[in-house]
C-alpha positions as CSV (number, residue, x, y, z in Angstrom):
1,M,103.6,86.6,77.8
2,K,103.2,85.4,81.4
3,Y,99.4,85.7,81.1
4,A,99.4,83.8,77.8
5,R,101.3,81.0,79.5
6,L,98.8,81.0,82.4
7,F,95.9,81.0,79.9
8,L,97.4,78.0,78.1
9,C,97.8,76.1,81.4
10,T,94.2,76.9,82.2
11,A,93.0,75.6,78.9
12,I,95.0,72.4,79.2
13,A,93.7,71.8,82.7
14,T,90.1,72.3,81.4
15,L,90.6,69.7,78.7
16,L,92.0,67.2,81.3
17,A,89.3,67.8,83.8
18,A,86.9,65.2,82.4
19,A,89.6,62.5,82.4
20,L,91.4,63.1,85.6
21,P,90.0,62.3,89.1
22,L,89.1,65.4,91.2
23,M,92.2,65.2,93.4
24,A,94.4,65.8,90.3
25,Q,92.6,68.9,89.0
26,S,94.0,71.5,91.3
27,W,96.0,74.4,89.9
28,A,97.4,77.7,91.2
29,V,95.7,80.8,89.8
30,A,98.7,83.2,89.8
31,P,102.3,82.6,88.8
32,S,105.2,83.4,91.2
33,A,105.6,87.0,91.9
34,P,108.8,88.8,90.8
35,P,110.9,90.6,93.5
36,G,109.0,93.6,94.9
37,Y,105.6,92.2,94.1
38,V,103.0,89.9,95.7
39,R,100.6,87.3,94.5
40,P,97.5,85.6,95.8
41,P,98.0,82.1,97.1
42,I,94.8,80.8,95.7
43,H,94.2,77.3,94.1
44,V,91.3,76.1,92.0
45,V,89.8,72.6,91.6
46,Y,88.0,72.1,88.3
47,T,84.6,70.5,88.6
48,P,82.5,69.1,85.8
49,D,79.7,71.8,86.0
50,A,80.4,75.4,86.8
51,A,76.7,75.9,87.3
52,I,76.7,73.9,90.5
53,P,78.6,74.9,93.7
54,T,81.0,72.2,95.1
55,G,83.2,71.9,98.1
56,V,82.6,72.5,101.8
57,F,79.4,74.7,101.9
58,P,79.3,77.7,104.3
59,G,76.9,76.1,106.8
60,K,79.1,73.0,107.2
61,M,82.3,75.1,107.5
62,R,80.7,77.0,110.3
63,V,79.7,73.8,112.0
64,A,83.2,72.3,111.6
65,Y,85.0,75.1,113.4
66,G,82.3,75.9,115.9
67,F,81.0,79.2,114.5
68,N,77.4,77.8,114.4
69,V,77.2,78.2,118.2
70,I,78.5,81.8,118.2
71,K,75.6,84.2,118.5
72,N,77.5,87.3,117.5
73,Y,78.0,87.9,113.8
74,G,80.4,90.8,113.8
75,R,78.0,93.7,113.9
76,G,79.6,97.1,114.1
77,Q,83.0,96.0,112.8
78,T,84.6,96.6,109.4
79,I,86.8,94.0,107.7
80,A,89.0,95.5,105.1
81,I,89.9,93.2,102.2
82,V,93.1,94.4,100.4
83,D,93.7,93.1,96.9
84,A,95.3,94.4,93.7
85,Y,93.6,95.8,90.5
86,D,89.9,95.9,89.9
87,N,87.1,93.3,89.8
88,P,84.1,95.1,88.3
89,K,81.7,92.3,89.2
90,V,82.7,91.5,92.8
91,E,79.6,93.1,94.4
92,A,77.2,91.4,92.0
93,D,78.9,88.0,92.6
94,L,78.7,88.5,96.3
95,A,74.9,88.9,95.8
96,T,74.7,85.7,93.9
97,F,76.6,83.9,96.6
98,N,74.4,85.3,99.4
99,T,71.2,84.4,97.5
100,T,72.4,80.8,96.9
101,F,73.5,80.1,100.5
102,K,70.8,82.3,102.2
103,F,73.2,84.8,103.8
104,P,72.1,88.4,104.4
105,A,72.5,90.8,101.6
106,C,75.8,92.9,101.6
107,T,75.6,95.7,99.2
108,T,76.6,99.3,98.7
109,A,73.0,100.3,99.0
110,N,72.5,98.8,102.4
111,G,75.8,100.1,103.7
112,C,77.4,96.6,104.2
113,F,79.7,96.7,101.2
114,Q,82.1,99.4,100.1
115,K,84.7,99.4,97.3
116,V,87.6,101.8,97.8
117,Y,90.3,102.7,95.2
118,A,93.5,103.1,97.3
119,A,95.2,105.4,94.8
120,G,92.1,107.6,94.5
121,V,91.4,106.4,91.0
122,K,90.0,103.2,89.6
123,P,92.9,100.7,89.2
124,P,93.4,98.7,86.0
125,A,91.1,95.8,85.5
126,D,92.6,92.6,86.7
127,V,94.0,90.1,84.1
128,G,96.1,87.9,86.4
129,G,93.9,86.1,88.9
130,W,93.2,88.8,91.5
131,G,89.6,89.0,90.5
132,L,88.9,85.5,91.7
133,E,90.8,86.3,94.9
134,M,88.5,89.2,95.6
135,A,85.5,87.1,95.1
136,L,86.8,84.5,97.5
137,D,87.8,87.1,100.1
138,V,84.6,89.1,100.3
139,Q,82.3,86.0,100.1
140,W,84.1,84.0,102.9
141,A,84.7,86.9,105.2
142,H,81.0,87.5,105.0
143,V,80.3,83.8,105.7
144,I,82.2,83.9,109.0
145,A,81.0,87.4,110.1
146,P,77.8,88.1,108.1
147,Q,76.9,91.3,110.0
148,A,80.3,92.9,109.7
149,K,80.9,95.5,107.0
150,I,83.1,94.5,104.1
151,M,85.5,97.2,102.7
152,L,87.3,96.0,99.5
153,V,90.4,98.2,99.1
154,E,91.8,97.8,95.6
155,A,95.5,98.7,95.2
156,A,96.8,100.2,92.0
157,S,99.1,97.3,91.4
158,S,100.5,94.2,93.2
159,S,103.8,95.9,94.2
160,F,104.6,96.0,97.8
161,G,104.5,99.8,97.7
162,D,100.9,99.9,96.3
163,M,99.7,97.1,98.6
164,N,101.1,98.8,101.7
165,N,99.4,102.1,100.6
166,A,96.1,100.2,100.4
167,V,96.6,98.8,103.9
168,D,97.2,102.4,105.1
169,V,94.0,103.5,103.4
170,A,92.0,100.7,105.0
171,V,93.3,101.7,108.5
172,Q,92.5,105.4,107.8
173,M,89.0,104.5,106.7
174,G,88.2,102.7,110.0
175,A,88.8,99.0,109.5
176,S,89.3,97.1,112.7
177,V,90.6,94.0,110.8
178,V,92.6,94.0,107.6
179,S,92.8,90.7,105.6
180,M,95.7,90.3,103.2
181,S,95.5,87.1,101.1
182,Y,98.8,87.7,99.4
183,G,102.5,87.5,99.9
184,G,105.9,87.9,98.2
185,G,109.5,87.1,98.8
186,E,111.1,88.5,101.9
187,Y,113.6,91.4,101.5
188,A,116.3,93.0,103.6
189,S,114.4,96.3,104.2
190,E,111.1,94.6,105.2
191,T,111.5,95.6,108.9
192,S,111.1,99.2,107.9
193,D,107.7,98.3,106.3
194,D,106.4,96.7,109.5
195,V,105.1,100.2,110.4
196,H,102.2,99.6,108.0
197,Y,100.9,96.8,110.2
198,S,101.3,98.4,113.7
199,A,98.2,100.6,114.0
200,Q,96.7,100.4,117.4
201,G,93.4,98.6,117.7
202,V,93.7,97.0,114.2
203,T,94.3,93.3,113.6
204,F,96.3,92.5,110.5
205,V,95.9,89.0,109.0
206,A,97.9,87.5,106.1
207,S,98.2,84.2,104.3
208,S,101.4,82.2,105.0
209,G,101.7,81.1,101.4
210,D,101.0,78.1,99.2
211,S,104.4,76.8,98.2
212,G,105.2,74.8,101.2
213,T,108.1,75.5,103.6
214,G,109.5,79.1,103.5
215,A,108.4,82.4,104.9
216,Q,106.9,85.2,102.9
217,Y,106.0,88.9,103.6
218,P,103.8,90.4,105.0
219,A,103.0,87.1,106.9
220,A,106.6,87.3,108.4
221,S,105.9,90.6,110.0
222,P,105.7,90.2,113.8
223,F,102.7,92.6,113.8
224,V,100.7,90.4,111.4
225,V,98.7,87.2,112.3
226,S,100.1,84.7,109.8
227,V,97.6,82.0,108.8
228,G,98.7,78.6,107.4
229,G,96.6,75.8,105.8
230,T,95.2,72.3,106.5
231,T,93.3,69.6,104.8
232,L,89.9,69.4,106.6
233,T,87.7,66.3,106.9
234,I,84.2,66.7,108.0
235,N,81.0,64.6,108.4
236,S,79.5,64.9,104.9
237,T,76.0,65.1,106.3
238,T,76.3,67.3,109.4
239,G,79.5,69.2,108.8
240,A,80.8,68.0,112.2
241,Y,84.6,68.1,112.5
242,V,86.3,64.7,111.9
243,S,90.0,65.4,111.5
244,E,92.7,67.6,109.9
245,T,96.2,67.2,108.6
246,A,98.7,69.8,107.3
247,W,98.2,70.9,103.8
248,S,101.4,70.3,101.8
249,G,101.2,73.9,100.4
250,S,101.0,75.7,103.7
251,G,103.7,78.3,103.9
252,G,105.8,78.2,107.1
253,G,109.2,78.5,108.6
254,L,111.5,81.1,110.0
255,S,111.8,84.7,108.6
256,R,115.2,85.7,107.2
257,Y,115.1,89.2,108.6
258,E,112.5,89.5,111.4
259,V,113.6,88.6,115.0
260,A,111.4,86.3,117.1
261,P,108.6,88.4,118.7
262,A,108.0,88.3,122.5
263,Y,104.8,86.3,122.0
264,Q,106.8,83.4,120.6
265,S,109.1,83.2,123.6
266,G,109.2,79.7,124.9
267,I,107.2,78.5,121.9
268,Q,110.1,78.2,119.4
269,T,113.8,78.8,119.7
270,G,114.8,79.7,116.2
271,G,115.7,83.2,117.1
272,R,113.6,84.7,114.3
273,R,109.9,85.2,113.6
274,G,108.2,81.9,113.1
275,I,105.2,81.5,110.8
276,P,102.4,80.6,110.7
277,D,100.6,81.6,114.0
278,I,97.4,79.6,113.3
279,A,95.7,77.8,110.5
280,F,92.5,77.1,108.7
281,D,91.3,74.8,105.9
282,A,93.3,75.5,102.7
283,D,93.6,72.4,100.6
284,P,91.6,73.0,97.4
285,N,90.4,69.4,97.5
286,S,88.6,70.2,100.8
287,G,88.0,73.7,99.5
288,V,85.0,75.9,99.2
289,P,82.6,77.2,96.6
290,V,83.1,80.8,95.3
291,Y,81.0,82.5,92.6
292,N,82.9,84.4,90.0
293,S,81.6,85.9,86.8
294,Y,84.6,88.0,85.9
295,A,87.1,86.2,83.6
296,C,90.1,88.4,84.6
297,G,91.3,88.6,81.0
298,G,91.1,84.8,80.7
299,A,93.0,84.2,83.9
300,C,90.0,83.3,86.1
301,P,87.5,80.5,85.7
302,T,83.9,81.7,85.8
303,G,80.8,80.3,87.4
304,W,80.9,78.3,90.6
305,V,84.6,77.5,91.4
306,Q,86.0,75.3,94.1
307,V,88.9,77.1,95.6
308,G,91.5,76.7,98.4
309,G,94.9,77.9,99.4
310,T,95.8,80.1,102.4
311,S,93.9,82.7,100.4
312,L,90.9,81.1,102.1
313,S,92.4,80.9,105.5
314,A,93.1,84.6,106.0
315,P,89.6,86.1,105.4
316,C,88.1,83.4,107.6
317,W,90.3,84.2,110.5
318,A,89.6,87.9,109.8
319,G,85.9,87.2,110.3
320,L,86.7,85.5,113.6
321,F,88.6,88.5,114.8
322,A,85.7,90.8,113.7
323,I,83.3,88.7,115.8
324,A,85.6,89.0,118.9
325,N,85.9,92.7,118.4
326,S,82.1,93.1,118.2
327,V,81.7,91.3,121.5
328,R,84.5,93.3,123.1
329,I,82.9,96.6,122.1
330,A,79.6,95.4,123.6
331,F,81.4,94.8,126.9
332,G,83.0,98.2,126.8
333,K,86.4,97.1,125.8
334,T,88.7,98.2,122.9
335,T,89.2,96.3,119.7
336,L,92.0,93.8,119.6
337,N,95.6,94.9,119.2
338,Q,98.1,92.2,118.1
339,P,96.0,89.3,119.2
340,Q,99.0,87.0,119.0
341,F,99.7,88.0,122.6
342,I,96.3,86.4,123.5
343,L,96.4,83.5,121.0
344,Y,99.7,82.0,122.2
345,P,98.9,81.9,125.9
346,A,95.3,80.6,125.2
347,P,94.7,77.0,126.3
348,A,95.6,74.3,123.8
349,A,92.0,73.1,123.9
350,D,91.0,76.3,122.1
351,Y,92.5,74.9,118.9
352,H,92.5,71.7,116.8
353,D,96.1,70.7,117.2
354,I,97.4,69.4,113.9
355,T,99.9,66.7,114.4
356,T,100.2,64.9,111.1
357,G,101.4,66.1,107.7
358,T,104.3,68.1,106.3
359,N,104.9,71.0,103.9
360,G,108.3,69.9,102.6
361,S,111.2,67.4,103.1
362,C,113.3,69.3,105.7
363,A,113.4,68.4,109.4
364,I,111.7,70.3,112.2
365,L,110.5,73.2,110.1
366,C,108.6,71.0,107.7
367,K,106.8,68.7,110.1
368,T,103.8,69.0,112.3
369,R,104.1,68.1,116.0
370,P,102.0,68.5,119.1
371,G,101.7,72.1,120.1
372,Y,103.2,74.8,117.9
373,D,104.8,73.9,114.6
374,F,106.0,75.8,111.5
375,V,103.4,74.3,109.3
376,T,100.1,74.9,111.0
377,G,101.1,77.1,113.9
378,L,99.0,76.6,117.0
379,G,96.3,74.8,115.0
380,T,92.8,75.6,113.7
381,P,90.1,77.4,115.6
382,R,87.5,76.0,118.0
383,A,85.6,79.2,117.5
384,D,83.3,78.7,120.5
385,L,86.5,78.6,122.7
386,V,89.0,80.9,121.1
387,I,86.6,83.8,120.6
388,P,85.7,83.9,124.3
389,A,89.5,83.9,125.1
390,L,89.9,86.9,122.8
391,V,87.0,88.7,124.4
392,T,87.9,88.1,128.0
393,A,91.5,89.2,127.6
394,P,92.3,92.8,128.7
């Protein structure tokens, strides 16, 4: 029944698309997750022609955040993308994306792409929106770190138990960065699940959410880098950074159960884990093109889709960490371990500090301010500055 309602909403939105201005055509792909389950915080903007990509193109996004001047592309590193259920067309769609935007091929045949079934058997085909999430995750992790390997780990379901098992499989199979574009409601026993995100030498990245103020898990884990969202404005010709404000959907706030980690000492005084740590473009109206040919049982639009949400933010930061790890290995260092201990002391100049916008109507927790805040964290990356900071740290 819930998928029928979602399909109906999708159909209505499609009919309205021709009459409504672009800013009004955004919709969330997945409904709220029930207790014990997670969902992807991905949003779609309908465009008039699914045959034409729209949004911030890869080259301009790389310019906006300074990736265009980074010479390392993540060689030697593996980014694990953890999602639920199966998208049978994700590799073919990645090929279409790469051909369109002239990125290097990433296939099973050339060793760049690998699909793993976390439970050992192929999971059910997705019918709830995860298929589009997979397309977004693999395509945009590849945009940021085009020489890193992409390992898509498909969980048997969207339950916390199955997702945590998929995270464990990703670590066991050698991922140095694990990207988790999903989240669910916090729960009293979540601290016992933090062990899944504490592997040495592995960076865990999670979306902070898309429903505004409020913490979700696993982003609330102190072992996870939580990524919030912004609305990005760039020069339409060159892609040069112009400005950013907070995206109203960016998840953030204080955890109900996790105590404040040491790396937030002196940063916030709430006594509990604050999220997010950092941010990236997430507003679907300043979103990005994704190619998807899998209809997800009618839950996913097909063709070129403009998407946003902190679902975009997480794999992009995962790509950044993969680049930093690649350089660190070249210098004889280890891969990053809980990079928050580096991100927080890093100079403020390493980030675009977001000082305008809110994600709710509450007081401090919902408003941006200079320095750290509970909407956009430390800010968005100046990749040419924050990557060297991650590399030079012990």
